[in-house]
N, C-alpha and C positions, 0 to 999 in steps of 0.2 A: 678585903674581899666582903663587903656586905652583900651582894647581890651573885644570884645562882647565875654562873654562867654555862657557853657552850664549851662541848670540847676546844673546839680552833682557840676561842678567848681562852681558856684555860692553860692551854699549852702556852699562849702568849704570854701571861701573865707570871704563871709560872719560871717558864724559862728565862725571861726579863729578870724578874726576880736575883735569882741567882748566877745571872749571866753580870748581874749590877754588884754581884758579891754580899748581898743581903737576906738570898731565898734563906737560912737555915733560922736568919733571925726573923722572918717575918711572915714565913706558911709551917705551918703544923702537920696539918693531916688535911687530905684532900678527900671530901664527902661525892656522894650521890646520889640522884634520884633517876630512878633507868638501870638501865642497861649500856654499857660503856660503851659499844657496840652500834646502838643507835641514836642517828641523828639525834632523835629527845630527850635525849639522856642532858640534864643538868649536873652539873659541880657543883661544889661549894668549898671554897679553900680561907679555911681557916685561920687567924691570926695565930700564930704564941702567946697571944695575951686572952684570944678569944679561951683556951685551954681551960686555963685559971679560973674559967667561972661559967664552968660545964654545969649544966641540967640532969639530972639522972630520968631518964624516957623511960615509957611505960616498961622496954623490955631491958632493964638495965643497963642500957647501954648510955655512958657518959659523954653530952651532948653539948655544945657551946645553945647561947640561947637562938642567935639565927640557926644554926643548924636542925635544932627540932623546930623553931617555925615554920620552915622550907620542907621537911619530915624528909631529910636526909641520912642516910646510913655512911657509916664509915665505910671509903674505901682504899685507900693507902696513905700515908704516909708523905707528906710532900719529900719528902728526901726522892723516897724509893720512884715515886714519881716522875719526879724529874730524871732521874738514874735511868728510868724507862725510855723520856723519850730522848735522852745522849744516847743510849748502845742502840737505839733503831736507827737515829737519824747520822750517827756513825757507820751503821752498816747500808743507810742507803741515802745520802742524802735525798733525796727529789721524796721525800716519802710522804704520802698522804695524809690527811687525815683519816681516812679508814685505814691506811698502815698504823700509827701511835694508837688507835682503837683497838686492833689486835694483839701489840704487841702488847697495852696494858691490861688486856681482859686475859691474856695470858700469863703474864705475870699474876695477879691476881688469880687466879686457879692452881700456877702449879709452882708460884713463886720460883718462876724462871725466867731466865729473857728468852724470845723467842728463835728459837735458830733462824737461822740464812736461810732462805733457800735457793 
């Protein structure tokens, strides 16, 4: 992926990759600009190869060149991101984008899956 995505687009891209069986090989990290619960947030899905050519930003964070260009920061490893999506979908099959955003935000803050209501 070489562009910034909305949350729904990122969900589609990353779950498709994992459904096709090459998610582990395709994506390494999910980077973010903004707050995951905001409709204005944008995500960048880095390819595994992107991480090999990482640059060090002003804060000492290693970022792929595109992530540095987009001024995004680490959010979650791709495998964790997709696991949160799968757990949320298993708990609530008709999860909305807002449901996924809350589940991702909770996982990021607490390193735990969101408890079902």
